[in-house]
C-alpha positions in Angstrom: 13.4 57.5 57.2 15.4 54.4 56.6 14.3 51.4 54.5 13.7 49.3 57.5 11.4 51.8 59.1 9.5 52.3 55.9 8.9 48.6 55.5 7.7 48.2 59.1 5.4 51.1 58.8 3.6 50.2 55.6 3.8 46.4 55.4 4.3 45.0 58.9 1.4 46.5 60.9 -1.7 44.6 60.1 -4.0 47.6 60.6 -1.9 49.7 58.1 -1.5 47.1 55.2 -1.9 48.6 51.7 -2.5 45.2 49.9 -5.5 43.7 51.7 -7.7 40.7 50.9 -10.6 43.0 49.9 -8.2 44.8 47.5 -7.2 41.6 45.8 -10.8 40.5 45.4 -11.7 43.7 43.8 -8.8 43.6 41.4 -9.6 40.0 40.5 -13.2 40.8 39.9 -12.3 43.6 37.5 -9.8 41.4 35.7 -12.4 38.6 35.3 -15.0 41.1 34.0 -12.5 42.4 31.4 -11.7 38.8 30.3 -15.4 38.0 29.9 -16.0 41.2 28.0 -13.0 40.6 25.7 -14.3 37.0 24.9 -17.8 38.1 24.1 -16.5 41.0 22.0 -14.2 38.6 20.0 -17.0 36.1 19.6 -19.4 38.7 18.4 -16.8 40.1 15.9 -16.0 36.6 14.5 -19.7 35.7 14.2 -20.3 39.0 12.4 -17.5 38.3 10.0 -18.5 34.7 9.3 -22.2 35.4 9.0 -21.5 38.2 6.6 -20.0 35.6 4.2 -22.4 34.6 1.5 -23.8 31.1 1.3 -22.8 29.1 -1.8 -23.7 25.7 -3.1 -20.8 23.3 -3.7 -20.5 22.6 -7.4 -19.9 19.1 -8.8 -16.2 18.9 -9.6 -16.1 15.0 -10.0 -14.3 14.0 -13.1 -12.6 17.4 -13.6 -8.9 17.9 -13.8 -7.1 19.5 -10.9 -6.8 22.8 -12.8 -10.5 22.8 -13.8 -11.6 21.8 -10.3 -9.6 24.6 -8.7 -10.9 27.1 -11.1 -14.6 26.1 -10.4 -14.1 26.3 -6.7 -12.3 29.6 -6.9 -15.2 31.1 -8.8 -17.4 30.2 -5.9 -14.9 31.5 -3.3 -14.1 28.0 -2.1 -10.7 26.5 -1.3 -9.4 23.1 -2.2 -7.2 20.6 -0.2 -5.8 17.4 -1.7 -7.0 14.6 0.6 -5.3 11.7 -1.2 -5.0 9.5 -4.4 -6.7 6.2 -5.3 -6.5 3.8 -8.2 -9.7 3.7 -10.3 -9.9 2.1 -13.7 -13.1 4.0 -14.7 -11.8 7.5 -13.9 -8.9 8.9 -15.9 -5.7 9.6 -14.0 -5.4 13.2 -12.6 -9.1 13.8 -12.3 -11.3 14.3 -9.2 -12.6 11.0 -7.9 -14.7 12.4 -5.1 -14.8 15.4 -2.7 -16.1 16.3 0.7 -18.6 18.0 1.3 -20.3 16.6 -1.7 -21.9 18.5 -4.5 -25.2 20.4 -3.7 -24.3 21.0 0.0 -24.8 24.7 1.1 -21.7 26.2 2.8 -20.3 29.6 3.4 -17.6 31.2 1.2 -14.1 30.2 2.2 -15.0 26.6 3.0 -12.2 24.1 2.3 -13.3 21.3 0.0 -11.3 18.0 0.5 -10.6 16.3 -2.8 -9.4 12.7 -3.7 -7.8 12.4 -7.1 -7.8 9.3 -9.3 -4.5 7.5 -10.3 -6.3 5.7 -13.1 -6.1 1.9 -13.5 -3.3 0.3 -11.7 -0.5 -0.4 -14.1 2.0 -3.3 -14.2 4.8 -4.3 -16.5 4.4 -7.5 -18.7 7.1 -10.0 -17.9 9.3 -11.7 -20.5 7.7 -15.1 -21.1 9.7 -16.1 -24.2 11.6 -19.3 -23.6 9.6 -20.3 -20.5 7.4 -23.5 -20.3 3.7 -22.6 -20.5 3.1 -23.5 -16.8 5.9 -21.3 -15.6 4.7 -18.4 -17.8 1.2 -18.7 -16.4 2.5 -18.6 -12.8 4.6 -15.5 -13.6 1.6 -13.7 -15.1 -0.4 -14.4 -11.9 2.4 -13.0 -9.8 2.2 -9.8 -11.9 -1.6 -9.7 -11.5 -2.1 -10.5 -15.2 -4.0 -13.3 -16.9 -3.2 -15.9 -19.5 -5.1 -15.3 -22.7 -5.4 -17.3 -25.9 -2.7 -20.0 -26.3 -1.8 -20.9 -29.9 0.8 -23.4 -31.2 3.5 -23.2 -33.8 6.2 -25.6 -34.9 9.8 -24.7 -34.0 13.2 -26.0 -35.0 14.8 -24.9 -31.8 12.3 -24.6 -28.9 11.1 -27.6 -27.1 7.4 -28.4 -27.1 5.4 -26.2 -24.8 7.9 -23.4 -24.7 6.7 -19.9 -25.2 7.8 -18.5 -28.6 6.1 -15.1 -28.6 3.7 -13.0 -26.6 1.3 -10.1 -27.0 1.6 -7.6 -25.4 5.4 -7.7 -25.7 7.7 -7.9 -22.7 8.2 -4.9 -20.4 5.2 -2.9 -21.6 3.0 -1.0 -19.1 -0.5 -2.4 -19.1 -3.5 -2.3 -16.7 -3.8 -4.9 -14.0 -5.7 -8.1 -15.1 -4.7 -7.6 -18.8 -4.8 -10.9 -20.7 -1.5 -11.9 -22.4 -1.8 -14.0 -25.6 1.1 -16.5 -26.2 2.3 -18.8 -28.9 4.0 -22.0 -27.7 6.1 -24.5 -29.5 4.4 -27.5 -30.9 7.8 -29.2 -31.3 9.6 -30.1 -34.5 7.5 -30.1 -37.6 6.3 -33.4 -39.2 7.7 -34.6 -42.5 6.6 -32.6 -45.4 6.6 -29.2 -43.6 9.6 -26.9 -44.3 10.5 -24.3 -41.7 12.8 -21.4 -42.1 16.1 -21.9 -40.1 18.0 -19.1 -38.5 20.7 -18.3 -41.0 22.0 -15.1 -39.4 25.7 -15.1 -38.8 26.1 -18.2 -41.0 27.7 -18.4 -44.4 25.6 -17.9 -47.5 26.9 -21.2 -48.9 25.1 -23.1 -46.1 21.8 -21.3 -46.9 22.1 -22.1 -50.6 22.7 -25.7 -49.9 19.6 -25.8 -47.6 17.5 -24.2 -50.3 18.6 -26.7 -52.9 17.8 -29.6 -50.7 14.3 -28.4 -49.9 13.4 -27.1 -53.4 12.9 -23.5 -52.4 14.2 -20.3 -54.1 16.4 -17.9 -52.2 17.1 -14.3 -53.3 20.4 -13.0 -52.2 21.1 -9.3 -51.6 24.4 -7.7 -50.7 25.4 -5.2 -48.0 28.8 -3.8 -48.7 28.7 -1.6 -45.5 28.3 -4.5 -43.1 30.7 -5.1 -40.3 30.7 -8.8 -40.8 33.2 -10.7 -42.9 32.2 -11.2 -46.6 29.8 -14.0 -47.2 28.2 -13.8 -43.7 24.3 -13.6 -43.7 23.2 -10.6 -41.6 19.5 -10.6 -42.2 16.7 -12.8 -43.5 13.1 -12.7 -44.4 10.9 -14.5 -43.3 11.9 -14.9 -39.7 13.2 -18.2 -38.3 10.6 -20.9 -37.6 8.3 -19.6 -40.3 6.7 -22.3 -42.5 7.8 -21.9 -46.1 7.2 -23.7 -49.4 8.3 -23.6 -53.0 6.3 -20.5 -53.6 7.6 -18.5 -50.6 9.6 -15.4 -51.2 12.8 -15.9 -49.2 15.4 -13.1 -49.1 18.8 -13.3 -47.4 21.1 -10.3 -47.0 24.8 -11.1 -46.7 27.9 -9.0 -46.2 29.9 -8.3 -49.2 32.5 -6.4 -47.3 36.0 -6.5 -48.8 38.9 -6.2 -46.5 41.1 -3.2 -47.2 44.2 -1.8 -45.6 44.0 -2.2 -41.9 40.7 -4.2 -42.2 42.1 -7.7 -42.4 42.3 -8.1 -38.6 39.1 -9.0 -36.8 38.0 -8.5 -33.2 36.4 -11.6 -31.7 33.3 -11.1 -29.6 32.6 -14.0 -27.2 29.7 -14.1 -24.8 28.3 -17.0 -22.7 24.7 -17.0 -21.7 24.0 -17.7 -18.0 23.4 -21.4 -17.2 20.3 -20.6 -15.1 16.8 -19.5 -16.1 15.3 -19.7 -19.6 16.0 -18.5 -23.1 17.2 -15.0 -23.4 17.2 -12.4 -26.2 20.8 -11.5 -26.9 21.6 -8.4 -28.8 25.1 -7.3 -29.8 25.6 -3.7 -31.1 28.8 -2.3 -32.6 29.3 1.4 -31.9 31.5 3.4 -34.3 31.9 6.7 -36.0 29.1 5.8 -38.4 26.7 5.2 -35.6 25.3 2.0 -34.0 25.1 -1.2 -36.0 23.4 -4.4 -34.8 25.6 -7.4 -35.4 23.5 -10.0 -33.6 19.9 -10.3 -32.3 18.4 -13.6 -31.4 17.2 -16.0 -28.7 19.8 -18.3 -27.1 19.4 -21.1 -24.6 20.9 -21.1 -21.1 24.6 -22.0 -21.3 24.9 -21.4 -25.0 27.9 -19.4 -26.5 28.0 -16.6 -29.0 31.1 -16.0 -31.1 31.2 -13.2 -33.6 33.9 -11.5 -35.7 34.0 -7.7 -36.1 36.7 -5.9 -38.2 38.8 -3.6 -36.1 38.2 -0.7 -38.5 34.4 -1.1 -38.2 33.7 -0.4 -34.5 35.1 1.4 -31.4 33.2 -0.5 -28.8 30.8 -3.4 -28.4 27.6 -3.3 -26.4 25.8 -6.5 -25.3 22.1 -6.4 -24.3 20.2 -9.3 -22.5 16.5 -9.0 -22.8 16.8 -5.3 -23.6 19.2 -4.5 -20.7 22.7 -3.4 -21.3 24.9 -5.9 -19.4 28.3 -5.3 -20.9 30.3 -2.8 -22.9 33.7 -3.6 -24.3 36.3 -1.4 -26.2 37.5 -2.7 -29.5 41.3 -2.8 -29.1 
């Protein structure tokens, strides 16, 4: 029998069709019944598994660290999922701020507890207010979400009246938002009869001795033979500049007693110009050599001012210049 005859015999004649409408309905009914039976069997199995899990009461994990919270939940056969982080000044950083469901709720083992952790109080960095007028300093504090605390005054030989001389906390420290910053501002030049300590650093000791004689104060001189500065240059002083002194004050000046040897008579000139814009800046110059780092200058300088220093060639390999604590330049000594 050929293929054509087979097809015509089994599929063409309507009275001899194998796949009939009734056959399709019966097959569909059986398939539907199997699907329904499978669904109910699966549901029954899952219900049996779930309801076989024990009921537990969610413990209170608020205020616990992530490790402690996870351990407590694990002991109760519960899982933990980190939902997020929020700032909160009253809850230490890294501890549980809240969780869902809350403590005391009855759930079955295996329940996932969603946890929000504290990031502690929101921290900001204190700006450098030194050298700014008080009004500008207050505006800068507000921009950093900080407050202006107690304002005190002190006479100054260099800073204009109303200029910030010092601050507490110091610049670039991490503090909590809304921290109050205390400042001391310049009250201007002192009146007659008040003696204030000048800044003698990088000046000659003869100049300091002359000032002491004119003002009737006693100065103790100490030597530093290992200094990088030329002999006779003052490298340190106590008390600090702008401190009120009198005849009874203990004033100590340290000067370089370096003596030039072979190859040390030549000096390297360090010249730096402070930017014309902005306010006073803290300039720090460090000489880096085989004996380590040595500070050769550290002080406040006005915008546009110039710094000129002399460093013996044999005393340093390179010079680093810092402005407000930030390295801005490094030069080789050659």
